[in-house]
Every structure is written in C-alpha cells, then in structure tokens.
Backbone as CSV, one residue per row, in Angstrom:
resi,resn,N_x,N_y,N_z,CA_x,CA_y,CA_z,C_x,C_y,C_z
1,MET,-42.613,44.705,28.616,-43.221,43.233,27.473,-44.286,44.482,26.699
2,GLU,-44.632,43.928,25.449,-45.538,44.214,24.245,-46.515,44.194,24.505
3,PHE,-47.504,45.092,24.080,-48.748,44.979,24.008,-49.596,43.499,23.615
4,GLN,-48.745,42.986,22.447,-49.341,41.739,21.644,-49.133,40.574,22.538
5,GLN,-47.825,40.645,23.816,-47.565,39.789,24.800,-48.997,39.792,25.669
6,VAL,-49.142,41.078,26.065,-50.416,41.792,27.331,-51.910,41.136,26.515
7,PHE,-51.810,41.293,25.524,-53.119,41.114,25.189,-53.676,39.248,24.654
8,VAL,-52.447,39.001,24.647,-52.186,37.233,24.163,-52.775,36.778,25.514
9,ILE,-51.975,36.813,26.709,-51.729,36.715,28.483,-53.311,37.021,28.373
10,ILE,-54.059,38.115,28.871,-55.478,38.440,28.625,-56.157,37.285,28.639
11,TRP,-56.119,37.404,26.978,-56.992,36.209,26.418,-57.122,34.948,26.413
12,LEU,-55.838,34.259,27.024,-55.753,33.058,27.549,-56.538,32.944,28.903
13,ILE,-56.484,34.053,29.761,-56.953,34.550,31.096,-58.200,34.520,31.098
14,ILE,-58.992,34.685,29.935,-60.449,34.927,30.068,-61.309,33.652,29.111
15,MET,-60.081,33.500,28.206,-60.529,31.983,28.213,-60.817,30.526,29.005
16,PHE,-59.667,31.295,29.469,-59.749,29.945,30.738,-60.744,29.912,31.910
17,ALA,-60.937,31.293,31.907,-62.171,31.679,33.055,-63.728,31.267,32.686
18,ILE,-63.206,31.172,31.176,-65.174,30.885,30.830,-64.699,29.234,30.638
19,ALA,-64.113,28.373,30.339,-64.336,27.591,30.046,-64.010,26.329,31.743
20,SER,-63.595,27.168,32.243,-63.879,26.986,33.728,-65.564,26.830,34.345
21,MET,-65.621,28.228,34.057,-66.963,28.433,34.035,-68.148,27.011,33.479
22,LEU,-68.119,27.306,31.730,-68.709,26.059,31.551,-68.950,24.428,31.920
23,TYR,-67.211,24.081,32.537,-66.850,23.436,32.647,-68.085,22.878,34.209
24,ALA,-67.739,23.880,34.971,-68.500,24.235,36.531,-70.057,23.545,36.323
25,THR,-70.564,24.678,35.739,-72.193,24.156,35.012,-72.308,22.929,34.586
26,GLY,-71.520,22.722,33.267,-72.273,21.860,33.112,-71.556,20.638,34.177
27,LYS,-70.498,20.097,34.252,-71.399,19.717,35.856,-72.096,19.410,36.748
28,ASP,-72.125,20.013,37.187,-73.178,19.888,37.941,-74.327,20.071,37.314
29,ALA,-74.640,20.391,36.126,-75.891,19.640,34.814,-75.809,18.791,35.080
30,LEU,-75.015,17.631,34.969,-74.912,16.437,34.258,-75.224,15.583,35.874
31,SER,-75.110,16.167,36.641,-74.704,15.748,38.209,-76.784,14.601,38.080
32,ILE,-77.154,14.928,37.619,-78.445,14.042,37.440,-78.712,12.522,37.274
33,PHE,-77.547,12.019,36.149,-77.565,11.126,34.865,-76.665,9.995,36.276
34,PRO,-76.201,8.795,36.339,-75.311,7.776,36.943,-74.288,7.566,35.593
35,ASP,-73.184,7.235,36.023,-72.566,6.551,34.959,-72.851,5.561,34.326
36,ILE,-72.639,5.347,32.795,-72.996,4.713,32.444,-72.843,3.714,32.368
37,ASP,-71.505,3.391,32.771,-71.183,1.759,33.473,-71.687,1.159,33.832
38,SER,-73.263,1.510,35.405,-73.232,1.488,35.974,-74.993,0.705,35.283
39,VAL,-75.300,1.458,33.825,-76.947,0.315,33.620,-76.531,-0.010,32.375
40,ASN,-78.107,-0.556,32.038,-77.742,-1.386,31.079,-78.297,-0.640,29.578
41,VAL,-77.175,-0.628,29.112,-76.860,0.403,27.395,-78.050,-0.338,26.759
42,LEU,-79.512,-0.015,26.302,-79.741,-0.473,25.189,-80.031,-0.356,23.751
43,PHE,-79.769,1.677,24.007,-78.839,2.172,22.682,-78.408,3.234,23.196
44,ARG,-77.854,3.219,22.409,-77.014,5.250,22.387,-76.769,5.027,21.259
45,GLU,-77.080,6.422,20.591,-75.996,7.690,19.722,-75.578,8.655,20.497
46,LYS,-74.181,8.604,19.853,-73.460,10.040,20.333,-73.427,11.110,19.029
47,ARG,-73.286,12.454,19.509,-72.907,13.457,17.913,-74.854,13.929,16.956
48,VAL,-75.309,13.646,18.073,-77.323,13.763,18.276,-77.487,15.556,18.138
49,SER,-77.921,15.628,16.731,-78.328,16.944,17.132,-80.048,17.030,16.895
50,GLY,-80.254,18.218,18.005,-81.748,18.669,17.967,-82.068,19.901,18.819
51,ASN,-83.709,20.317,19.008,-83.665,21.794,19.094,-84.782,20.956,20.571
52,SER,-85.500,21.985,21.279,-86.842,21.606,22.036,-88.106,22.687,21.350
53,ASN,-88.567,22.434,21.604,-90.212,23.185,21.008,-90.870,23.322,22.362
54,LYS,-89.864,23.611,23.129,-90.571,24.491,24.654,-90.875,26.160,24.326
55,SER,-89.726,26.574,23.712,-89.828,28.461,24.062,-89.747,28.587,22.462
56,PHE,-89.860,30.031,22.283,-89.405,30.525,20.619,-87.570,30.368,20.727
57,PHE,-87.345,30.774,22.037,-85.539,30.412,21.838,-85.017,29.198,22.087
58,THR,-85.448,27.893,22.542,-85.448,27.125,22.382,-85.406,26.442,21.330
59,LYS,-86.272,26.227,20.046,-87.304,26.307,18.716,-85.665,26.426,17.782
60,MET,-85.565,27.676,18.130,-84.269,28.849,17.535,-83.083,28.017,17.795
61,GLY,-82.696,27.721,18.806,-81.811,26.970,19.671,-81.477,26.022,19.096
62,GLY,-80.691,25.405,19.987,-80.517,23.759,19.714,-79.071,23.336,20.376
63,ALA,-78.850,22.123,19.522,-77.246,21.814,19.777,-76.844,21.175,18.241
64,GLN,-76.190,20.814,18.101,-75.382,20.589,16.513,-74.733,19.801,16.845
65,ASN,-74.762,18.000,16.401,-73.413,17.123,16.441,-73.199,17.162,18.968
66,VAL,-73.637,17.554,19.175,-73.361,17.601,20.466,-74.283,16.382,21.860
67,LEU,-75.242,15.999,21.340,-75.872,15.248,22.185,-75.921,13.682,22.608
68,ASP,-75.737,13.131,23.023,-75.746,11.931,23.215,-77.432,11.280,23.608
69,VAL,-77.553,10.264,23.335,-79.512,10.167,23.978,-78.772,8.433,23.675
70,VAL,-79.221,8.744,24.952,-79.425,6.666,25.576,-80.867,6.422,25.784
71,ILE,-81.090,5.034,25.836,-81.920,4.165,26.225,-81.345,3.125,26.804
72,THR,-81.902,3.118,28.455,-81.671,2.100,29.670,-82.963,0.842,29.698
73,HIS,-83.083,0.573,30.520,-84.147,-0.686,30.413,-85.460,0.376,31.519
74,ASN,-85.106,1.344,31.689,-86.430,1.694,32.733,-86.229,3.057,32.178
75,GLU,-85.241,4.131,31.077,-84.693,5.736,31.414,-84.807,5.872,29.830
76,LEU,-84.636,7.009,29.112,-84.499,7.693,28.212,-83.355,8.820,28.441
77,TRP,-82.194,9.029,27.760,-81.578,10.152,29.002,-80.935,11.273,27.027
78,ILE,-81.153,12.127,27.237,-80.475,12.943,26.778,-79.984,13.754,26.844
79,LYS,-78.688,14.313,27.329,-77.283,14.284,27.322,-76.370,14.959,27.028
80,SER,-75.509,16.284,26.901,-73.946,16.684,25.932,-72.727,15.936,26.823
81,ALA,-71.850,16.386,25.963,-70.889,16.914,26.674,-70.522,18.005,28.162
82,VAL,-69.637,17.633,29.067,-69.640,18.249,30.218,-69.764,19.883,29.918
83,LEU,-68.587,20.222,28.417,-68.731,22.043,28.541,-70.115,22.011,27.885
84,PHE,-71.047,21.419,27.059,-72.174,21.944,26.980,-73.013,22.059,27.655
85,ALA,-73.207,20.902,28.778,-74.390,20.358,29.353,-75.557,21.737,29.828
86,GLY,-74.580,22.655,30.783,-74.633,23.857,31.296,-75.531,25.021,30.755
87,LEU,-75.202,24.286,28.628,-76.468,25.849,27.963,-77.756,24.380,27.156
88,GLY,-77.051,23.135,27.082,-78.408,22.796,26.847,-79.125,22.170,28.074
89,LYS,-78.613,22.551,29.588,-79.796,22.993,30.634,-80.750,24.273,29.966
90,LYS,-80.307,25.160,29.601,-80.724,26.359,29.117,-81.845,26.243,28.342
91,SER,-81.521,24.768,27.627,-81.634,24.659,26.059,-82.876,23.469,26.198
92,ASP,-83.348,22.972,26.882,-84.452,22.209,27.799,-83.907,20.764,26.847
93,LEU,-82.681,20.600,26.330,-82.214,19.518,26.442,-81.467,18.925,27.020
94,LEU,-81.961,18.576,28.287,-81.040,18.122,29.138,-82.265,17.009,29.999
95,HIS,-82.470,16.042,29.772,-83.133,15.467,30.330,-83.180,13.715,30.304
96,ARG,-83.374,13.370,31.940,-83.902,12.081,32.688,-85.014,11.522,32.567
97,VAL,-86.196,10.466,31.550,-86.637,10.340,31.431,-87.126,9.501,31.889
98,ARG,-87.932,8.638,32.623,-88.637,7.310,33.274,-88.643,7.423,31.711
99,LEU,-89.360,5.722,31.570,-89.859,5.680,30.079,-90.870,5.195,30.185
100,GLU,-92.544,5.318,31.520,-93.789,5.421,31.334,-93.718,6.688,31.285
101,ASP,-92.895,7.277,31.215,-93.428,8.980,31.492,-93.049,9.979,29.748
102,VAL,-92.864,9.217,28.763,-92.736,8.721,27.048,-94.417,9.352,26.791
103,ILE,-94.676,10.032,26.026,-96.053,9.855,25.608,-96.010,9.886,23.859
104,SER,-95.096,10.311,22.800,-95.268,9.920,22.259,-93.951,9.861,21.146
105,VAL,-93.160,9.060,20.302,-92.366,9.441,19.862,-92.750,8.610,18.345
106,LYS,-92.128,10.046,17.603,-92.774,9.634,15.805,-91.484,10.008,15.006
107,GLU,-91.393,9.546,13.739,-90.430,10.342,12.688,-91.205,11.483,11.741
108,VAL,-90.525,12.077,11.721,-91.837,13.447,10.859,-90.004,14.275,9.846
109,LYS,-90.210,13.632,8.716,-88.902,14.591,7.672,-87.927,14.136,8.113
110,ASN,-86.962,12.492,8.406,-86.243,12.732,8.692,-85.529,12.816,10.287
111,LYS,-86.313,13.496,10.746,-86.038,14.000,12.582,-87.108,13.339,13.479
112,VAL,-86.914,12.896,14.590,-87.789,11.782,15.285,-87.919,13.039,16.435
113,HIS,-89.279,12.517,16.814,-90.105,13.561,17.620,-90.525,13.030,18.598
114,VAL,-89.868,13.855,19.903,-90.187,12.569,21.335,-90.890,13.425,22.144
115,GLU,-91.711,13.168,22.537,-93.123,14.332,23.723,-92.917,13.220,25.010
116,PHE,-92.594,13.745,25.944,-92.604,13.109,27.250,-93.550,13.788,28.200
117,LYS,-93.853,13.307,29.703,-93.802,14.451,30.603,-92.483,14.572,31.722
118,ASN,-92.685,15.941,32.733,-91.622,16.151,32.990,-92.024,16.016,34.748
119,LYS,-91.021,16.080,35.347,-91.344,15.400,37.332,-92.117,17.177,36.945
120,GLY,-92.353,17.950,37.193,-93.084,19.263,37.266,-94.733,19.193,36.377
121,PHE,-94.392,17.719,35.903,-95.970,16.933,35.282,-96.152,18.559,34.080
122,SER,-95.417,18.928,33.689,-95.526,19.317,31.994,-94.930,18.221,31.041
123,GLN,-95.130,19.011,29.861,-94.664,17.891,29.216,-93.936,18.975,28.119
124,SER,-92.620,18.038,27.272,-91.514,18.483,27.426,-90.976,18.177,25.563
125,HIS,-91.518,18.193,24.717,-91.079,18.340,22.986,-89.938,18.057,23.025
126,VAL,-89.058,17.590,22.382,-87.500,17.234,21.496,-87.706,16.467,20.552
127,VAL,-86.752,17.695,19.287,-86.660,17.043,17.744,-85.552,16.750,17.342
128,LEU,-84.741,15.370,17.368,-83.665,14.655,17.794,-83.256,14.936,15.673
129,GLN,-82.464,14.807,15.774,-81.626,14.625,14.525,-80.672,13.613,14.367
130,MET,-80.801,12.668,14.013,-79.895,11.138,14.009,-79.877,10.268,13.118
131,ARG,-78.805,9.791,13.502,-78.638,8.884,12.133,-79.138,7.392,11.803
132,ASP,-79.849,6.967,13.340,-79.694,5.538,13.129,-81.488,6.370,14.276
133,GLY,-82.270,6.607,13.248,-83.946,6.992,14.283,-84.389,6.088,13.866
134,ARG,-84.219,5.357,12.807,-85.432,4.044,12.831,-85.569,2.935,13.734
135,SER,-84.097,2.855,14.592,-83.634,1.920,15.420,-83.716,2.373,17.218
136,PHE,-83.613,3.424,17.294,-84.389,4.805,17.950,-85.636,4.004,18.674
137,ILE,-86.624,4.678,17.589,-87.562,4.697,17.487,-88.178,3.265,17.669
138,ASP,-87.696,2.279,17.399,-87.907,0.469,17.393,-87.467,0.128,18.938
139,ILE,-86.319,0.150,19.036,-85.912,0.338,20.522,-86.947,1.137,22.093
140,LEU,-86.924,1.945,21.605,-87.819,3.169,22.755,-89.433,2.860,22.487
141,THR,-90.119,2.524,22.142,-91.140,1.974,21.445,-91.525,0.547,22.488
142,SER,-90.420,-0.524,21.869,-90.938,-2.107,22.454,-90.398,-1.393,24.003
143,CYS,-89.301,-1.072,24.376,-89.234,-0.635,25.974,-90.139,0.332,26.630
144,VAL,-90.973,1.211,26.018,-92.296,1.316,26.924,-93.880,0.657,26.867
145,LYS,-93.833,-0.242,25.937,-94.639,-0.907,26.156,-93.901,-2.039,27.069
146,THR,-93.295,-2.433,26.820,-93.163,-3.396,28.385,-92.850,-2.693,29.932
147,ASN,-92.822,-1.840,29.966,-92.663,-0.393,31.181,-93.721,-0.062,31.697
148,SER,-94.829,-0.325,30.673,-96.318,0.272,30.811,-97.252,0.269,29.956
149,ASP,-98.758,0.740,30.674,-99.441,0.499,30.051,-99.795,1.783,28.508
150,ASN,-98.694,2.515,28.455,-98.979,3.210,27.046,-98.608,2.748,25.735
151,SER,-99.101,2.799,25.453,-99.071,2.415,23.911,-98.646,3.892,22.888
152,LEU,-97.401,3.495,22.317,-97.310,4.713,22.141,-97.757,4.608,20.345
C-alpha cells in the first residue's frame, strides 16, 4: 500500500471518530428537549447566529447560522443541530427556558438580546442575529405577559 492510501485511510478513521464524538455529545446535550412535533410551536427560526455574554470565551465565540430558536406556549428553546449541540452547550447556547423566567428581550442594532434566569437562579444573556427578530420579540413579549406577571 502506498503512503497516500495509508494517509487517506488514517484521515478517514480520524474524521469518523471526531464525527462520532460530536454526534454522541450532541445527542446527550439535546436530550433536554422534547420532540418538536409534541409541542405547539408559536415561532421557529432556523439558521440563527448568536453568542452568549456569560464569559469572555462565550462572547468571542458563538454560532454562525446553526441555532434553532423556538417559542412554544410556555417555553423558549435555543438549540442547534446534533453535531453542534455539544459545542453549543459549552458556549452557553443551549437553553430550554420557561417563559416566566425571561427577564427582558430587546432589539439593539438589528440583534435580539434575551436575558433570562437559569435553573441555578443565575442569569444568562444571549444575543441572536435573526432574520425575523421583530416577530420573535412580539411573540415572546406577548407570551411572557400571558404566562406571568413579568412585564418586559
């Protein structure tokens, strides 16, 4: 066997191992979300970009066109495709938030800023770059007002 053939085989094995690892960690990270068909979806936009303001690392990192943002009748989901979900969790971009835990939502320079309480009672702040940010804000604001005493 020639060197080039050995190199390609080794390269394919390494790529398969990396893809398998990303799939396994992503599948585990997405286990917090129920099947999308089992909920009433009020808003959904795929291919959203964004980042979290949790730390310097998450501010500088982020996701480019891989986030899936969903509003149901009682929750806000920020998630991604299975191969990117493990990285999204590390970058603070994987969230299942009860609507009553949303603190604020506003548009600043064509980006949507969402602040909410986490399960550990800390706060998260994510910045989303959406094509339909105005509809997202309107629907989220109306849902939050009907689900809690919170006034955004």
